[in-house]
N, C-alpha and C positions, 0 to 999 in steps of 0.2 A: 328717525322721525317717522311717525305713523303715516301710512299712505294717505289717509284722509286729510292730513295737515300739509301735504306736499304742495309747494308753490307751483309745481308743474302740472297739477291736476287740471283737467279740462272742466269747464263749468257750464258748457252749453248743454242743452237738453236733447240733442239730436243723436246721441249715441245709442247703438243697438247692443244687444248682448255680445255679438261678435266683436264690435269695437272694443268693448270693455275687456273681453278675453285676450285681445292682442295688444293691450296697452301696458303690459307688464304686470308686476305683482299686484294681487288684489287681496282682500281679506281672506282668511282661511275658509270661512264659510262659503264665500262666493267661488273660490277655487274648487272646493269640494263639490259644490253644486254643478259647476261646469264639467268636472270629471264624470259625474253621474249622468249628466245629460249626454255627453259623448258616448259613454258606455251604453246608454239606452238606444242610441242610434245604431251603434255597432250590433247590438243584439237584435234589433228590428231588422237590420239588413241581413244578418246571418239566418234568421228564422225564415225570412221571405225567400232568399235566394238559394237556400240549401238544397232545394229540389229541382232546380231549373237547368243544370248544366248538361253537357259542356256548352259554354257560350262563346260567341264571337261578338266583340264589342265594336260598334261603329261610332266614331267621333266625327263631329263636323258642325258647321254653323247652324244656328237657329234662325237665320235671316233669309234663307233662300225659300222662295215660294214655289207652289206646285208647278208653275209654268217654266221654271228654271232648269236648264240641262243638268245641273248638279243634283237637283231633286230627283230627276228621272234616273240618273246614274246610281244614286244611293238606294233608290227603290229597287232597282235591278240587283244590286249587291245584296240587299236584304232578302230578296227572293231566292237568289242562288245559295246564299249561306243557309237559309232555311231548308232548301232542297237537299243540301249536303248533310243535314242532320244537326246543325247547330241551332241553339236558341239564340235569337238575335237580341242583343242587349244594347241599349243606347242611354243617353242622358234623359230620355223621356219627354223632351220638349218638342217644339215645332221644327220646321226647316228640314235639314238633313236627317235629324233624329226621327222625325215623323215619317220621312220617306223610307228609311230603313225598316222601321217597325211596320209600315204599311206593306213593304215588300214581303216581309215574313207572313203577314196576314194573307197576302195574295197566294202564298204557297201553303196556307193552312198550318203554318208552323208557329211555335211559341214565340212570344214577343214581350220583352221585359223592359221597363224603364226605371232608371235610378234618377229621380227628379231632384233638382235643387230648389229650395225655397228662395226666391228673389223678390225684391220690391216691385219691379216693373215688367218682368217677362218670365217665361218658363212655366206655363201651365202645362200639365200632362197632355200629350196628344191622344187622339181618340183610337189609336191602333194598338193599344197595350192590353195584353191579357192580365198583367198585374204591374203595379207601380208602387215603389216605396220612395218616400220623399225624405230628404235630408236637409238639415240646417247648415251643416259644416261641409265645406268642399272637400276637406281631406278625408272625411269618412266616406263620402260618395266616391272619391277616386279609388279608395281601397276596394270598394265593392265592384267597381267597373273593371278592375284588374284581377281581383282574386278569383273570379269564376270564369275567366276567359282564356281561351287557347289561341286566339287570333285577334288582331286589332286592325280594323280598316279605318283609315283616316281620310275623310273627305275634306275639301277646302273649308276653311273656317278661320276664326279670328283668334284673339288672345287666349280664350279658354281652350280652343282646340290645340293651339301650340303648347299650352301647359300640359294637356293630356298626352300629346305626342311625346314631348320630351321627358315627361314623367315615365312613360312606358319605356322609352329608349334608355333612360338612365338606369332603370331597374334591370333591364336586359344587359346593358354594357357592364354594370358592376356585379353581375351574377346574383342579384337579389331574387330574380325570377329566372326561369329557364328561357332559352332563346325561342320565344314564340314568334310567329310571323307577324310582321308589321307591313301593311300595304298602304302606300300613299296614292290615292286616286286623283288623277288630273295633273298630268305632267306639266302643262303650261303654267298652272297655278303654283306648283311647287318649285319650278326651276330657279327663281331667285334664292329660295332657301337652300337648294342644292348647291348653288354657287357659293353661298356663305359657308356651308359645311365643307366644301372642297378647299376653300381658303383656310378654314380652321385646321384641316388635315395638313395642308402645306405649312402652316405655322407651327404644327406640332402640338396643338392644344387638344386634338383628338387623334386617334390612330387611323391610318388609312383603312384598316379593316372595319372601323365603325361605320363606314359608308356602305357596308354590306349587311347592316342590321335591318335593312328595310328594302322593299321593292317599290319602284315608282312605275305606274302604268296608267293607261287610259282604258284598258280592256278588262271588263269584268271576268271574262273567261281566263285571261292570264292570271288575274288576281286569285281566282278560285283554284287554278292548277298549282300555284305557289302555296296557297293555304293547305290544299290537300297533301302536298309533299311535306311541308314544314310543320304542320300540326297533326293532321290525321295519321299520316304514316310514321312520322318521327315519334309521336307519343302513343302510338297504337290505339288511337281512339276507336271505340266501337260502341254500338248501342248496348247499354248495360241495364241490369235489373234496376228498376225504379226504387229509390229509397222511400219506404212508406212513412207517411207522416204520423205523428203521435197525437191522438185526441187528448191524451192526458196533459201534454205540453201545450195544447192549444194551437198546434201546427196544422197546416193544410197545404196540399200540393197546388201548383198553379193549374187552373183550368183553362185550357186553350179553346177559344171560340173558333168556329168555322170561318173560312174566308167569306168576306162579304163584298 
């Protein structure tokens, strides 16, 4: 039976392109268009981020305001990561993401955002040297992981949990190297740590999986861990800048001075 004749097709007019993409088989023309759209996003991400590394990605909630302690903590982490020589990368939005990018700006370091296009929230924050926006979450997550040597996870919601466990899964399964993962805010993460310990007791994860990350309240302890597990382990050092190609329409990220 052709897709258009299926009795299970939805007939409401509220569907977005993403809804259609995830509703199963579509016409060959629509499927090809989706593939090309995804490919375009990957190319845009690669072209923008090819010149920015090595990065440290900061995950966390978009809902914490400037007067919240977690905002101040994320800002300090952004500053210290930048001082250590990392490009600070976030999801580009408000809250913790803004704070980390702002901390990088405080240290006159490069600050990058991988923004996601959403109906009601997630406008790029004002502390970005460059921002690339994505329609598809899975493309954005690839970019946040591909260019990073460390992951700092601030308190956050469902999206932050998705990013945390995506990173841990890639490390656990050997799809990426054992890059350092730091969870900031011990009290916030304690219930999750209890669940993970229960999972280890039940045998659904290995006891060693609990060593895939550090939990701390101290930016200094976090940076010491990142220095050991990323900078020293992978021999990171300041390297020759890859020159952009005018022929390919590329350009390097221009970092503004701290304001």
